[in-house]
N, C-alpha and C positions, 0 to 999 in steps of 0.2 A: 019782149026782146031786151037783150042786154045793151045798156047804153055804152057810150065811148069810154066813160070813166071806169065802169066795171070791167070792160074788155082789157083796158090798159093795166089795171091792177092785177088781174089774173095772169096776164102774160108776164108781168114782172116777177110773180112768185114762182113760176114754173122752173126756171133755172135753179132756184134755191132748193126746191123740192127734189129735183133730179140729183143735185149735188149731195144732199143729205142721204138720199137713197143709195147712191154710190158709196158714200162713206160707211154706211151701215153694212153694205155688202162686203167691202174690204175688211171692216172690223170683224165680221163673222168669219170670213176666210182666215184671217190672222189667228183668231181664237181657235178655230178648228185645227190649223196647222200646229199651233202650240200644244194643243191637247194630244195630237198624234205624235209629236216629237217627245212629249213627256211620257206617253205610253211606251214608245219605242225605247227610251232610255231606261224606263222601269223594267221592261222585259230584258234588256241587256244586263242591267244590274243584277236582276234575279238569276239569269243564266251564269253570270260571272261568279256570284256568291255560291250558287249551287255547284258550279264546276270546282271552285276552290274547296268546298266541303268534300266533294268526291275525291279530289286529288289528295288532300290531307289525310283523309280516311284510308285511302289506298296505300299511301306511303307509310302511314303509321302501322299498318298491318303486315308490311314486308318483314320477313325474318331471314336470318342467315342460315342457309342450308347446313344441316349437321354433317351430312356425308354426300356431297355432290358427286354426280357421275363423272367419270374420267373424260376429259376432252383432249383435243389435239394440242391446244395452247391456252394461254391465259393472258388477258390484257387487264392492266390496272391503270386507272386514271388518277394522276396525282392530285393531292388535295388534303392529305393528312396521313400521319404515321399509321393509323389503324388500317387504312386501305393497303398500304405497302406491306405491313406485317401480315395481313390476311392473304395477300397474293403470294408472298414468299412462303407462307405456310402451305398453301395449295401446291406450289411448285415442289417443295420439299417432300410432300406426301405423295408425289407422283400423279397429281390430278391433271397435269399438262406437261408436254415435252419442253416447251419454252415459255418464257414470260416476256411481255413487252410492257415497259413502264413508259407511259405516254404523258407528255407535258412536263418533262423535267426541265428545271431552270438551266440555261446555258452554262452557268458558272459552277454547277454541281458536278463533281467528278464521280467516276464509278466507285472509287474508294469511299468517298463520303456517303454515297447511297448504300453501299454494302454495310458500312458501319452503322448507319442510321436504321437500317432494317434488321441489323443483327443476324443477317443471313450467312449461310456457309460460304466461305470465300471461293471454294472450288465450284460450288453450284452457281454462284453469282457470275463467275468468270465464264463458265461453259454454256449457261442456259438463259442468260438475261440480256435482252436488247433494250436500248435506251433511245427514246424519241425526244429530241429537244426542239423540234420544229413547231409542235402544236402549242398554241397560245390559249385556246379555249376548247369547249366541247366539240365545236364544228371541226377544229383542227385535229382534235383527238380522233374523230371519226375518219377524217381523210387519211391521216398517217397510219391509223390502225388498219384501214382497208388495204393500203399498199402492202403493209407487212403481212397480212393474212393472204393476200393474193400471191405475194412473192414466195411464201412457204406452202401454198396450196392447202391451207388448213380447212377442214370441214366443220369442226365444232370448236367453239371458243368460249371460255368462261370469262365473263365481264365482271370486274370487281370495281365497285365504287360505293359511295354512301347511299343509303336507302332513299333519301330525298332527291338525290341526283340520278337515280336509276331510270325513271321514266323518260327523261329528256335524253339521257345517254343511249338508251335502247332505240329511241326515235331517230336520233342522228346516225347511229351506227347502222340501223336497219335500212337506211336509204342507200348505203354504199356497199354493205356486205350482203350481196344478193345470193351468193352461193354458200356462205358459211352460216351455221346455226349458232345463235347467241344463247348462252346459258347464264342468266343473271345471278350474281352472287352479291346481294346487298349487304353492306356493312352497317350494323346498327350500333350507334354510340349511346343512345338513350331510348328507353321504352316510351313510346308515344301512343300506345294502344289505349282503347276505351276513351278516346277524346282527350288524352293527356296533353296533347299539343295546345289545347285551348287554355290551359292554366300555366303554360310556360311561355312567357313573352319572347324569349330568344328563339325558341323552336317555332313559334308562330310567325315571327319575322322571317326566319330562314325559309319556312314553307311557303309563305306568301311571295317572297322574292323568287323562289324557284318556280312557283306556279306561273308567274308572269313570264319567266323565261321559257317555260314549257309552251305557253300559248304562242309566244313569238316563234318558237321552233315549229309549231303546227302551221302557223301562217307562212313560214318560210317554205313549206312544202309546195306552195303554189308556184314558187319561183325555182327554176332548175338550179341544182347545186353546182357551184363552180369548182372545178378541180383545183387542187393545189398546184401552183406553177412548177414546171419541171425544173429540176436543179436543186430542190430542197431535199436534203438527206432524209431518207426514210427512217433509219435507226442506226445507231452505232453498232458496228460489228462487234460481237461479244469478245473477240480475241484482241481488240485494240487496247493499247495502253494509254492511260492518261498521264 
């Protein structure tokens, strides 16, 4: 039989053994949680990097159509002279009845735009509308949707840079339910065959645009808020500045 001293000694060690066992269990759980978190982050990083590769490759292979089909109208998103020149060229060649220039700075007059695009004065006066309300791509989509609905256009050529086209189509497609969008990507530099990997500036632009594209995808979960009433759709082409 165990004497009193042995019994007392064993009883004193039991709380210590239980405490150590609990600490080992907590430590094992913590290690397991850290491993799962690390694996989850690794999977996310892999998906992010793979998605960026797909995005950059897709954008770099976009080309400007040589002879696009005729549409009802043309929309160009501001952001560079090459976009405006391309849109005015399409309008002049009869590829659309009217042109909306979306996202024009409030201080820019019609005359300044006409001179900047070197467009025909009469063509600019009769067939070009100007949107000064849009401040970003979301605003471009909202104002463009109003313009398209107001004129009941069925097909629209969308002009913007190649890297900006995926996000523009995504935002526009959410609001232009009845009209068909025909992309007209403007290519300023050839990034095919992985050329974007050797051009730091192009890589930076693509990476930034990719993150914006992901945010636009995430925004699809939240209903799009309409532009407040009272914002002018576009300037009437016959108005004088």
